[in-house]
N, CA, C, O and the ligand as a Tripos MOL2 file, in Angstrom:
@<TRIPOS>MOLECULE
protein
  261   259    66     0     0
PROTEIN
NO_CHARGES

@<TRIPOS>ATOM
      1 N         -45.7260   49.3530   14.6030 N.3       1 MET1
      2 CA        -45.0140   48.0720   14.7120 C.3       1 MET1
      3 C         -45.9030   46.8890   14.3510 C.2       1 MET1
      4 O         -47.1080   46.8830   14.6040 O.2       1 MET1
      5 N         -45.2990   45.9430   13.7820 N.am      2 ASP2
      6 CA        -46.0490   44.7450   13.4200 C.3       2 ASP2
      7 C         -45.8990   43.6860   14.5220 C.2       2 ASP2
      8 O         -44.9590   42.8910   14.5120 O.2       2 ASP2
      9 N         -46.8130   43.6940   15.4390 N.am      3 GLY3
     10 CA        -46.7020   42.7580   16.5610 C.3       3 GLY3
     11 C         -47.3780   41.4420   16.2840 C.2       3 GLY3
     12 O         -48.2990   41.0370   16.9940 O.2       3 GLY3
     13 N         -46.9190   40.7850   15.2610 N.am      4 SER4
     14 CA        -47.5320   39.4850   14.9580 C.3       4 SER4
     15 C         -46.9810   38.4030   15.8980 C.2       4 SER4
     16 O         -45.7690   38.2540   16.0480 O.2       4 SER4
     17 N         -47.8600   37.6820   16.5010 N.am      5 PRO5
     18 CA        -47.4130   36.6280   17.4250 C.3       5 PRO5
     19 C         -46.7380   35.4800   16.6810 C.2       5 PRO5
     20 O         -47.2360   34.9920   15.6670 O.2       5 PRO5
     21 N         -45.5930   35.0660   17.2110 N.am      6 SER6
     22 CA        -44.8640   33.9750   16.5640 C.3       6 SER6
     23 C         -45.4880   32.6270   16.8960 C.2       6 SER6
     24 O         -45.4110   31.6730   16.1210 O.2       6 SER6
     25 N         -46.1100   32.5770   18.0710 N.am      7 SER7
     26 CA        -46.7340   31.3100   18.4640 C.3       7 SER7
     27 C         -47.9520   31.6070   19.3270 C.2       7 SER7
     28 O         -48.2240   32.7610   19.6570 O.2       7 SER7
     29 N         -48.6570   30.5910   19.6770 N.am      8 ALA8
     30 CA        -49.8700   30.7820   20.4600 C.3       8 ALA8
     31 C         -49.5340   31.3060   21.8490 C.2       8 ALA8
     32 O         -50.2250   32.1770   22.3780 O.2       8 ALA8
     33 N         -48.4870   30.7800   22.4230 N.am      9 SER9
     34 CA        -48.1030   31.1990   23.7590 C.3       9 SER9
     35 C         -46.6540   31.6460   23.7600 C.2       9 SER9
     36 O         -45.7900   30.9910   23.1780 O.2       9 SER9
     37 N         -46.4010   32.7390   24.4020 N.am     10 GLY10
     38 CA        -45.0450   33.2480   24.4380 C.3      10 GLY10
     39 C         -44.1550   32.4660   25.3850 C.2      10 GLY10
     40 O         -42.9450   32.3780   25.1790 O.2      10 GLY10
     41 N         -44.7480   31.9020   26.4120 N.am     11 GLU11
     42 CA        -43.9470   31.1680   27.3720 C.3      11 GLU11
     43 C         -43.4880   29.8270   26.7930 C.2      11 GLU11
     44 O         -44.0690   29.3030   25.8430 O.2      11 GLU11
     45 N         -42.4370   29.2980   27.3960 N.am     12 ARG12
     46 CA        -41.9420   28.0000   26.9520 C.3      12 ARG12
     47 C         -42.9230   26.8920   27.3680 C.2      12 ARG12
     48 O         -43.5860   26.9550   28.4030 O.2      12 ARG12
     49 N         -42.9710   25.9080   26.5250 N.am     13 THR13
     50 CA        -43.8590   24.7970   26.8280 C.3      13 THR13
     51 C         -43.3190   23.9950   28.0040 C.2      13 THR13
     52 O         -42.1880   23.5100   27.9840 O.2      13 THR13
     53 N         -44.1420   23.8710   29.0080 N.am     14 LYS14
     54 CA        -43.7170   23.1120   30.1800 C.3      14 LYS14
     55 C         -43.9280   21.6160   29.9420 C.2      14 LYS14
     56 O         -45.0430   21.1540   29.6970 O.2      14 LYS14
     57 N         -42.8470   20.8970   30.0220 N.am     15 ILE15
     58 CA        -42.9310   19.4620   29.8220 C.3      15 ILE15
     59 C         -43.2260   18.7900   31.1560 C.2      15 ILE15
     60 O         -42.4730   18.9240   32.1200 O.2      15 ILE15
     61 N         -44.3070   18.0850   31.1860 N.am     16 THR16
     62 CA        -44.6720   17.3930   32.4200 C.3      16 THR16
     63 C         -44.8340   15.9080   32.1460 C.2      16 THR16
     64 O         -45.2160   15.4900   31.0530 O.2      16 THR16
     65 N         -44.5350   15.1340   33.1640 N.am     17 VAL17
     66 CA        -44.6920   13.6940   33.0610 C.3      17 VAL17
     67 C         -45.6180   13.2320   34.1770 C.2      17 VAL17
     68 O         -45.7820   13.9120   35.1890 O.2      17 VAL17
     69 N         -46.2040   12.0940   33.9790 N.am     18 THR18
     70 CA        -47.0940   11.5640   35.0010 C.3      18 THR18
     71 C         -46.3010   10.7400   36.0060 C.2      18 THR18
     72 O         -45.5830    9.8100   35.6390 O.2      18 THR18
     73 N         -46.4390   11.0880   37.2530 N.am     19 CYS19
     74 CA        -45.7190   10.3740   38.3050 C.3      19 CYS19
     75 C         -46.2240    8.9350   38.3700 C.2      19 CYS19
     76 O         -47.4270    8.7170   38.5100 O.2      19 CYS19
     77 N         -45.3340    7.9520   38.2720 N.am     20 PRO20
     78 CA        -45.7520    6.5440   38.2850 C.3      20 PRO20
     79 C         -46.3230    6.1110   39.6300 C.2      20 PRO20
     80 O         -47.0150    5.0970   39.7160 O.2      20 PRO20
     81 N         -46.0390    6.8680   40.6620 N.am     21 THR21
     82 CA        -46.4780    6.4720   42.0000 C.3      21 THR21
     83 C         -47.8540    7.0100   42.3290 C.2      21 THR21
     84 O         -48.7490    6.2520   42.7020 O.2      21 THR21
     85 N         -48.0270    8.3100   42.1950 N.am     22 CYS22
     86 CA        -49.2930    8.9190   42.6030 C.3      22 CYS22
     87 C         -50.1060    9.4070   41.4160 C.2      22 CYS22
     88 O         -51.2840    9.7330   41.5670 O.2      22 CYS22
     89 N         -49.4960    9.4640   40.2400 N.am     23 GLY23
     90 CA        -50.2350    9.8520   39.0450 C.3      23 GLY23
     91 C         -50.3670   11.3480   38.8730 C.2      23 GLY23
     92 O         -51.1160   11.8090   38.0120 O.2      23 GLY23
     93 N         -49.6560   12.1090   39.6760 N.am     24 ALA24
     94 CA        -49.7210   13.5550   39.5480 C.3      24 ALA24
     95 C         -48.7980   14.0280   38.4310 C.2      24 ALA24
     96 O         -47.8640   13.3310   38.0330 O.2      24 ALA24
     97 N         -49.0800   15.2120   37.9450 N.am     25 ALA25
     98 CA        -48.2500   15.7860   36.8930 C.3      25 ALA25
     99 C         -46.9770   16.3340   37.4970 C.2      25 ALA25
    100 O         -47.0190   17.2300   38.3400 O.2      25 ALA25
    101 N         -45.8440   15.7980   37.0720 N.am     26 ALA26
    102 CA        -44.5650   16.2400   37.6040 C.3      26 ALA26
    103 C         -43.7750   16.9460   36.5180 C.2      26 ALA26
    104 O         -43.7440   16.4910   35.3750 O.2      26 ALA26
    105 N         -43.1380   18.0520   36.8650 N.am     27 PRO27
    106 CA        -42.3300   18.7730   35.8820 C.3      27 PRO27
    107 C         -41.1010   17.9730   35.4850 C.2      27 PRO27
    108 O         -40.4610   17.3310   36.3180 O.2      27 PRO27
    109 N         -40.7850   18.0240   34.2020 N.am     28 TRP28
    110 CA        -39.6340   17.2640   33.7160 C.3      28 TRP28
    111 C         -38.3370   18.0430   33.8930 C.2      28 TRP28
    112 O         -37.3110   17.4880   34.2860 O.2      28 TRP28
    113 N         -38.4010   19.3290   33.5980 N.am     29 ARG29
    114 CA        -37.1950   20.1370   33.6970 C.3      29 ARG29
    115 C         -36.9590   20.5510   35.1400 C.2      29 ARG29
    116 O         -37.8950   20.8320   35.8890 O.2      29 ARG29
    117 N         -35.6860   20.5800   35.5100 N.am     30 LEU30
    118 CA        -35.2810   20.9920   36.8520 C.3      30 LEU30
    119 C         -35.9510   20.1430   37.9070 C.2      30 LEU30
    120 O         -36.2660   20.6290   38.9930 O.2      30 LEU30
    121 N         -36.1720   18.8780   37.5950 N.am     31 ASN31
    122 CA        -36.7850   17.9780   38.5620 C.3      31 ASN31
    123 C         -35.8220   16.8300   38.8390 C.2      31 ASN31
    124 O         -35.6870   15.9230   38.0170 O.2      31 ASN31
    125 N         -35.1510   16.8600   39.9910 N.am     32 PRO32
    126 CA        -34.1570   15.8260   40.2960 C.3      32 PRO32
    127 C         -34.7940   14.4730   40.5770 C.2      32 PRO32
    128 O         -34.1040   13.4530   40.5990 O.2      32 PRO32
    129 N         -36.0970   14.4570   40.7910 N.am     33 HIS33
    130 CA        -36.7580   13.2030   41.1510 C.3      33 HIS33
    131 C         -37.5570   12.6210   39.9870 C.2      33 HIS33
    132 O         -38.3370   11.6860   40.1700 O.2      33 HIS33
    133 N         -37.3620   13.1690   38.8070 N.am     34 ARG34
    134 CA        -38.1270   12.6790   37.6760 C.3      34 ARG34
    135 C         -37.8400   11.2090   37.4090 C.2      34 ARG34
    136 O         -36.7240   10.7620   37.6760 O.2      34 ARG34
    137 N         -38.7690   10.4570   36.9080 N.am     35 PRO35
    138 CA        -40.0990   10.9260   36.5010 C.3      35 PRO35
    139 C         -41.0870   11.0570   37.6450 C.2      35 PRO35
    140 O         -42.2870   11.1990   37.4130 O.2      35 PRO35
    141 N         -40.6040   11.0110   38.8630 N.am     36 PHE36
    142 CA        -41.5070   11.1310   40.0010 C.3      36 PHE36
    143 C         -41.7120   12.6050   40.3310 C.2      36 PHE36
    144 O         -40.9230   13.4620   39.9340 O.2      36 PHE36
    145 N         -42.7910   12.8830   41.0680 N.am     37 CYS37
    146 CA        -43.1060   14.2770   41.3620 C.3      37 CYS37
    147 C         -42.3520   14.7570   42.5820 C.2      37 CYS37
    148 O         -42.1440   15.9570   42.7560 O.2      37 CYS37
    149 N         -41.9410   13.8270   43.4270 N.am     38 SER38
    150 CA        -41.2500   14.2370   44.6430 C.3      38 SER38
    151 C         -40.3760   13.0950   45.1370 C.2      38 SER38
    152 O         -40.4290   11.9780   44.6230 O.2      38 SER38
    153 N         -39.5730   13.4020   46.1440 N.am     39 LEU39
    154 CA        -38.6850   12.3830   46.6910 C.3      39 LEU39
    155 C         -39.4850   11.2690   47.3610 C.2      39 LEU39
    156 O         -39.0790   10.1060   47.3560 O.2      39 LEU39
    157 N         -40.6200   11.6400   47.9330 N.am     40 THR40
    158 CA        -41.4450   10.6400   48.6120 C.3      40 THR40
    159 C         -41.9160    9.5690   47.6370 C.2      40 THR40
    160 O         -41.8170    8.3740   47.9160 O.2      40 THR40
    161 N         -42.4250   10.0060   46.4980 N.am     41 CYS41
    162 CA        -42.9100    9.0480   45.5120 C.3      41 CYS41
    163 C         -41.7410    8.2170   44.9660 C.2      41 CYS41
    164 O         -41.9100    7.0450   44.6290 O.2      41 CYS41
    165 N         -40.5860    8.8170   44.8840 N.am     42 ARG42
    166 CA        -39.4160    8.0970   44.3930 C.3      42 ARG42
    167 C         -39.0400    6.9820   45.3700 C.2      42 ARG42
    168 O         -38.7540    5.8560   44.9620 O.2      42 ARG42
    169 N         -39.0440    7.3100   46.6580 N.am     43 LEU43
    170 CA        -38.6930    6.3130   47.6640 C.3      43 LEU43
    171 C         -39.7610    5.2360   47.7490 C.2      43 LEU43
    172 O         -39.4560    4.0620   47.9560 O.2      43 LEU43
    173 N         -41.0050    5.6380   47.5890 N.am     44 VAL44
    174 CA        -42.0920    4.6610   47.6240 C.3      44 VAL44
    175 C         -41.9210    3.6500   46.4980 C.2      44 VAL44
    176 O         -42.0830    2.4450   46.6930 O.2      44 VAL44
    177 N         -41.5920    4.1630   45.3220 N.am     45 ASP45
    178 CA        -41.4060    3.2590   44.1860 C.3      45 ASP45
    179 C         -40.2110    2.3460   44.4250 C.2      45 ASP45
    180 O         -40.2680    1.1570   44.1130 O.2      45 ASP45
    181 N         -39.1420    2.8840   44.9690 N.am     46 LEU46
    182 CA        -37.9670    2.0640   45.2720 C.3      46 LEU46
    183 C         -38.3120    1.0190   46.3250 C.2      46 LEU46
    184 O         -37.8840   -0.1310   46.2320 O.2      46 LEU46
    185 N         -39.0880    1.4240   47.3240 N.am     47 GLY47
    186 CA        -39.4690    0.4990   48.3810 C.3      47 GLY47
    187 C         -40.2830   -0.6520   47.8310 C.2      47 GLY47
    188 O         -40.1080   -1.8000   48.2390 O.2      47 GLY47
    189 N         -41.1800   -0.3390   46.8980 N.am     48 VAL48
    190 CA        -42.0030   -1.3820   46.3010 C.3      48 VAL48
    191 C         -41.1320   -2.3740   45.5530 C.2      48 VAL48
    192 O         -41.3130   -3.5870   45.6590 O.2      48 VAL48
    193 N         -40.1760   -1.8360   44.7890 N.am     49 TRP49
    194 CA        -39.3150   -2.7260   44.0100 C.3      49 TRP49
    195 C         -38.4490   -3.5780   44.9300 C.2      49 TRP49
    196 O         -38.2780   -4.7760   44.7060 O.2      49 TRP49
    197 N         -37.9020   -2.9410   45.9760 N.am     50 LEU50
    198 CA        -37.0580   -3.6950   46.8890 C.3      50 LEU50
    199 C         -37.8820   -4.7480   47.6160 C.2      50 LEU50
    200 O         -37.4270   -5.8690   47.8440 O.2      50 LEU50
    201 N         -39.0920   -4.3690   47.9700 N.am     51 ASP51
    202 CA        -39.9420   -5.3030   48.6910 C.3      51 ASP51
    203 C         -40.2440   -6.5250   47.8280 C.2      51 ASP51
    204 O         -40.2030   -7.6570   48.3100 O.2      51 ASP51
    205 N         -40.5480   -6.2910   46.5560 N.am     52 GLU52
    206 CA        -40.8200   -7.4110   45.6570 C.3      52 GLU52
    207 C         -39.5620   -8.2340   45.4180 C.2      52 GLU52
    208 O         -39.6110   -9.4580   45.2970 O.2      52 GLU52
    209 N         -38.4320   -7.5320   45.3530 N.am     53 GLY53
    210 CA        -37.1780   -8.2240   45.1100 C.3      53 GLY53
    211 C         -36.7970   -9.1230   46.2710 C.2      53 GLY53
    212 O         -36.1890  -10.1780   46.0910 O.2      53 GLY53
    213 N         -37.1660   -8.6850   47.4620 N.am     54 TYR54
    214 CA        -36.8290   -9.4850   48.6310 C.3      54 TYR54
    215 C         -37.8460  -10.6010   48.8500 C.2      54 TYR54
    216 O         -37.5500  -11.6090   49.4930 O.2      54 TYR54
    217 N         -39.0170  -10.4130   48.3210 N.am     55 ARG55
    218 CA        -40.0530  -11.4220   48.5450 C.3      55 ARG55
    219 C         -39.8450  -12.6320   47.6490 C.2      55 ARG55
    220 O         -40.2210  -13.7490   48.0050 O.2      55 ARG55
    221 N         -39.2500  -12.4110   46.4960 N.am     56 ILE56
    222 CA        -39.0970  -13.5200   45.5520 C.3      56 ILE56
    223 C         -38.1890  -14.6260   46.1070 C.2      56 ILE56
    224 O         -38.5760  -15.7950   46.0860 O.2      56 ILE56
    225 N         -36.9710  -14.2800   46.6100 N.am     57 PRO57
    226 CA        -36.1040  -15.3340   47.1160 C.3      57 PRO57
    227 C         -36.3660  -15.6380   48.5810 C.2      57 PRO57
    228 O         -35.5740  -16.3300   49.2200 O.2      57 PRO57
    229 N         -37.4700  -15.1290   49.1210 N.am     58 ALA58
    230 CA        -37.7560  -15.3400   50.5440 C.3      58 ALA58
    231 C         -38.2740  -16.7600   50.7510 C.2      58 ALA58
    232 O         -39.4440  -16.9610   51.0770 O.2      58 ALA58
    233 N         -37.4310  -17.7010   50.5650 N.am     59 ASP59
    234 CA        -37.8270  -19.0930   50.7500 C.3      59 ASP59
    235 C         -37.3390  -19.6020   52.1040 C.2      59 ASP59
    236 O         -37.9520  -20.4730   52.7210 O.2      59 ASP59
    237 N         -36.2260  -19.0380   52.5430 N.am     60 GLU60
    238 CA        -35.6880  -19.4590   53.8360 C.3      60 GLU60
    239 C         -36.3860  -18.7220   54.9570 C.2      60 GLU60
    240 O         -36.6330  -17.5190   54.8650 O.2      60 GLU60
    241 N         -36.6940  -19.4250   55.9840 N.am     61 ARG61
    242 CA        -37.3760  -18.8000   57.1150 C.3      61 ARG61
    243 C         -36.4430  -18.7800   58.3230 C.2      61 ARG61
    244 O         -35.6990  -19.7270   58.5790 O.2      61 ARG61
    245 N         -36.5090  -17.6690   59.0570 N.am     62 GLY62
    246 CA        -35.7000  -17.5690   60.2580 C.3      62 GLY62
    247 C         -34.2260  -17.5520   59.9510 C.2      62 GLY62
    248 O         -33.4370  -18.2360   60.6040 O.2      62 GLY62
    249 N         -33.8470  -16.7620   58.9470 N.am     63 TYR63
    250 CA        -32.4200  -16.6910   58.6000 C.3      63 TYR63
    251 C         -31.7220  -15.7590   59.5610 C.2      63 TYR63
    252 O         -31.9210  -14.5460   59.4850 O.2      63 TYR63
    253 N         -30.9210  -16.2730   60.4510 N.am     64 VAL64
    254 CA        -30.1780  -15.4440   61.4040 C.3      64 VAL64
    255 C         -28.6760  -15.6940   61.2190 C.2      64 VAL64
    256 O         -28.2040  -16.8100   61.4310 O.2      64 VAL64
    257 N         -27.9430  -14.6800   60.8330 N.am     65 PRO65
    258 CA        -26.5050  -14.8430   60.6250 C.3      65 PRO65
    259 C         -25.7290  -15.0860   61.9220 C.2      65 PRO65
    260 O         -24.5080  -15.2410   61.8920 O.2      65 PRO65
    261 ZN        -45.9470   11.4190   42.8980 Zn       66 ZN66
@<TRIPOS>BOND
     1     1     2 1
     2     2     3 1
     3     3     4 2
     4     3     5 am
     5     5     6 1
     6     6     7 1
     7     7     8 2
     8     7     9 am
     9     9    10 1
    10    10    11 1
    11    11    12 2
    12    11    13 am
    13    13    14 1
    14    14    15 1
    15    15    16 2
    16    15    17 am
    17    17    18 1
    18    18    19 1
    19    19    20 2
    20    19    21 am
    21    21    22 1
    22    22    23 1
    23    23    24 2
    24    23    25 am
    25    25    26 1
    26    26    27 1
    27    27    28 2
    28    27    29 am
    29    29    30 1
    30    30    31 1
    31    31    32 2
    32    31    33 am
    33    33    34 1
    34    34    35 1
    35    35    36 2
    36    35    37 am
    37    37    38 1
    38    38    39 1
    39    39    40 2
    40    39    41 am
    41    41    42 1
    42    42    43 1
    43    43    44 2
    44    43    45 am
    45    45    46 1
    46    46    47 1
    47    47    48 2
    48    47    49 am
    49    49    50 1
    50    50    51 1
    51    51    52 2
    52    51    53 am
    53    53    54 1
    54    54    55 1
    55    55    56 2
    56    55    57 am
    57    57    58 1
    58    58    59 1
    59    59    60 2
    60    59    61 am
    61    61    62 1
    62    62    63 1
    63    63    64 2
    64    63    65 am
    65    65    66 1
    66    66    67 1
    67    67    68 2
    68    67    69 am
    69    69    70 1
    70    70    71 1
    71    71    72 2
    72    71    73 am
    73    73    74 1
    74    74    75 1
    75    75    76 2
    76    75    77 am
    77    77    78 1
    78    78    79 1
    79    79    80 2
    80    79    81 am
    81    81    82 1
    82    82    83 1
    83    83    84 2
    84    83    85 am
    85    85    86 1
    86    86    87 1
    87    87    88 2
    88    87    89 am
    89    89    90 1
    90    90    91 1
    91    91    92 2
    92    91    93 am
    93    93    94 1
    94    94    95 1
    95    95    96 2
    96    95    97 am
    97    97    98 1
    98    98    99 1
    99    99   100 2
   100    99   101 am
   101   101   102 1
   102   102   103 1
   103   103   104 2
   104   103   105 am
   105   105   106 1
   106   106   107 1
   107   107   108 2
   108   107   109 am
   109   109   110 1
   110   110   111 1
   111   111   112 2
   112   111   113 am
   113   113   114 1
   114   114   115 1
   115   115   116 2
   116   115   117 am
   117   117   118 1
   118   118   119 1
   119   119   120 2
   120   119   121 am
   121   121   122 1
   122   122   123 1
   123   123   124 2
   124   123   125 am
   125   125   126 1
   126   126   127 1
   127   127   128 2
   128   127   129 am
   129   129   130 1
   130   130   131 1
   131   131   132 2
   132   131   133 am
   133   133   134 1
   134   134   135 1
   135   135   136 2
   136   135   137 am
   137   137   138 1
   138   138   139 1
   139   139   140 2
   140   139   141 am
   141   141   142 1
   142   142   143 1
   143   143   144 2
   144   143   145 am
   145   145   146 1
   146   146   147 1
   147   147   148 2
   148   147   149 am
   149   149   150 1
   150   150   151 1
   151   151   152 2
   152   151   153 am
   153   153   154 1
   154   154   155 1
   155   155   156 2
   156   155   157 am
   157   157   158 1
   158   158   159 1
   159   159   160 2
   160   159   161 am
   161   161   162 1
   162   162   163 1
   163   163   164 2
   164   163   165 am
   165   165   166 1
   166   166   167 1
   167   167   168 2
   168   167   169 am
   169   169   170 1
   170   170   171 1
   171   171   172 2
   172   171   173 am
   173   173   174 1
   174   174   175 1
   175   175   176 2
   176   175   177 am
   177   177   178 1
   178   178   179 1
   179   179   180 2
   180   179   181 am
   181   181   182 1
   182   182   183 1
   183   183   184 2
   184   183   185 am
   185   185   186 1
   186   186   187 1
   187   187   188 2
   188   187   189 am
   189   189   190 1
   190   190   191 1
   191   191   192 2
   192   191   193 am
   193   193   194 1
   194   194   195 1
   195   195   196 2
   196   195   197 am
   197   197   198 1
   198   198   199 1
   199   199   200 2
   200   199   201 am
   201   201   202 1
   202   202   203 1
   203   203   204 2
   204   203   205 am
   205   205   206 1
   206   206   207 1
   207   207   208 2
   208   207   209 am
   209   209   210 1
   210   210   211 1
   211   211   212 2
   212   211   213 am
   213   213   214 1
   214   214   215 1
   215   215   216 2
   216   215   217 am
   217   217   218 1
   218   218   219 1
   219   219   220 2
   220   219   221 am
   221   221   222 1
   222   222   223 1
   223   223   224 2
   224   223   225 am
   225   225   226 1
   226   226   227 1
   227   227   228 2
   228   227   229 am
   229   229   230 1
   230   230   231 1
   231   231   232 2
   232   231   233 am
   233   233   234 1
   234   234   235 1
   235   235   236 2
   236   235   237 am
   237   237   238 1
   238   238   239 1
   239   239   240 2
   240   239   241 am
   241   241   242 1
   242   242   243 1
   243   243   244 2
   244   243   245 am
   245   245   246 1
   246   246   247 1
   247   247   248 2
   248   247   249 am
   249   249   250 1
   250   250   251 1
   251   251   252 2
   252   251   253 am
   253   253   254 1
   254   254   255 1
   255   255   256 2
   256   255   257 am
   257   257   258 1
   258   258   259 1
   259   259   260 2
@<TRIPOS>SUBSTRUCTURE
     1 MET1         2 RESIDUE 1 A MET
     2 ASP2         6 RESIDUE 1 A ASP
     3 GLY3        10 RESIDUE 1 A GLY
     4 SER4        14 RESIDUE 1 A SER
     5 PRO5        18 RESIDUE 1 A PRO
     6 SER6        22 RESIDUE 1 A SER
     7 SER7        26 RESIDUE 1 A SER
     8 ALA8        30 RESIDUE 1 A ALA
     9 SER9        34 RESIDUE 1 A SER
    10 GLY10       38 RESIDUE 1 A GLY
    11 GLU11       42 RESIDUE 1 A GLU
    12 ARG12       46 RESIDUE 1 A ARG
    13 THR13       50 RESIDUE 1 A THR
    14 LYS14       54 RESIDUE 1 A LYS
    15 ILE15       58 RESIDUE 1 A ILE
    16 THR16       62 RESIDUE 1 A THR
    17 VAL17       66 RESIDUE 1 A VAL
    18 THR18       70 RESIDUE 1 A THR
    19 CYS19       74 RESIDUE 1 A CYS
    20 PRO20       78 RESIDUE 1 A PRO
    21 THR21       82 RESIDUE 1 A THR
    22 CYS22       86 RESIDUE 1 A CYS
    23 GLY23       90 RESIDUE 1 A GLY
    24 ALA24       94 RESIDUE 1 A ALA
    25 ALA25       98 RESIDUE 1 A ALA
    26 ALA26      102 RESIDUE 1 A ALA
    27 PRO27      106 RESIDUE 1 A PRO
    28 TRP28      110 RESIDUE 1 A TRP
    29 ARG29      114 RESIDUE 1 A ARG
    30 LEU30      118 RESIDUE 1 A LEU
    31 ASN31      122 RESIDUE 1 A ASN
    32 PRO32      126 RESIDUE 1 A PRO
    33 HIS33      130 RESIDUE 1 A HIS
    34 ARG34      134 RESIDUE 1 A ARG
    35 PRO35      138 RESIDUE 1 A PRO
    36 PHE36      142 RESIDUE 1 A PHE
    37 CYS37      146 RESIDUE 1 A CYS
    38 SER38      150 RESIDUE 1 A SER
    39 LEU39      154 RESIDUE 1 A LEU
    40 THR40      158 RESIDUE 1 A THR
    41 CYS41      162 RESIDUE 1 A CYS
    42 ARG42      166 RESIDUE 1 A ARG
    43 LEU43      170 RESIDUE 1 A LEU
    44 VAL44      174 RESIDUE 1 A VAL
    45 ASP45      178 RESIDUE 1 A ASP
    46 LEU46      182 RESIDUE 1 A LEU
    47 GLY47      186 RESIDUE 1 A GLY
    48 VAL48      190 RESIDUE 1 A VAL
    49 TRP49      194 RESIDUE 1 A TRP
    50 LEU50      198 RESIDUE 1 A LEU
    51 ASP51      202 RESIDUE 1 A ASP
    52 GLU52      206 RESIDUE 1 A GLU
    53 GLY53      210 RESIDUE 1 A GLY
    54 TYR54      214 RESIDUE 1 A TYR
    55 ARG55      218 RESIDUE 1 A ARG
    56 ILE56      222 RESIDUE 1 A ILE
    57 PRO57      226 RESIDUE 1 A PRO
    58 ALA58      230 RESIDUE 1 A ALA
    59 ASP59      234 RESIDUE 1 A ASP
    60 GLU60      238 RESIDUE 1 A GLU
    61 ARG61      242 RESIDUE 1 A ARG
    62 GLY62      246 RESIDUE 1 A GLY
    63 TYR63      250 RESIDUE 1 A TYR
    64 VAL64      254 RESIDUE 1 A VAL
    65 PRO65      258 RESIDUE 1 A PRO
    66 ZN66       261 GROUP 0 **** ****
């Protein structure tokens, strides 16, 4: 048999992305939290954005409805 390799690696190329929160390599496929590596990093990033979003219009002090 002619077992010539079609490519360098038989396995599929794993696509990974860099997590914007912690900088770890996160899998792209089958990752519901992409581009984050985990739900924690996703929430952290959301928290940061919300925190900045709330800080910008935070001009009123002692706002009690
Ligand atoms: Zn992460």
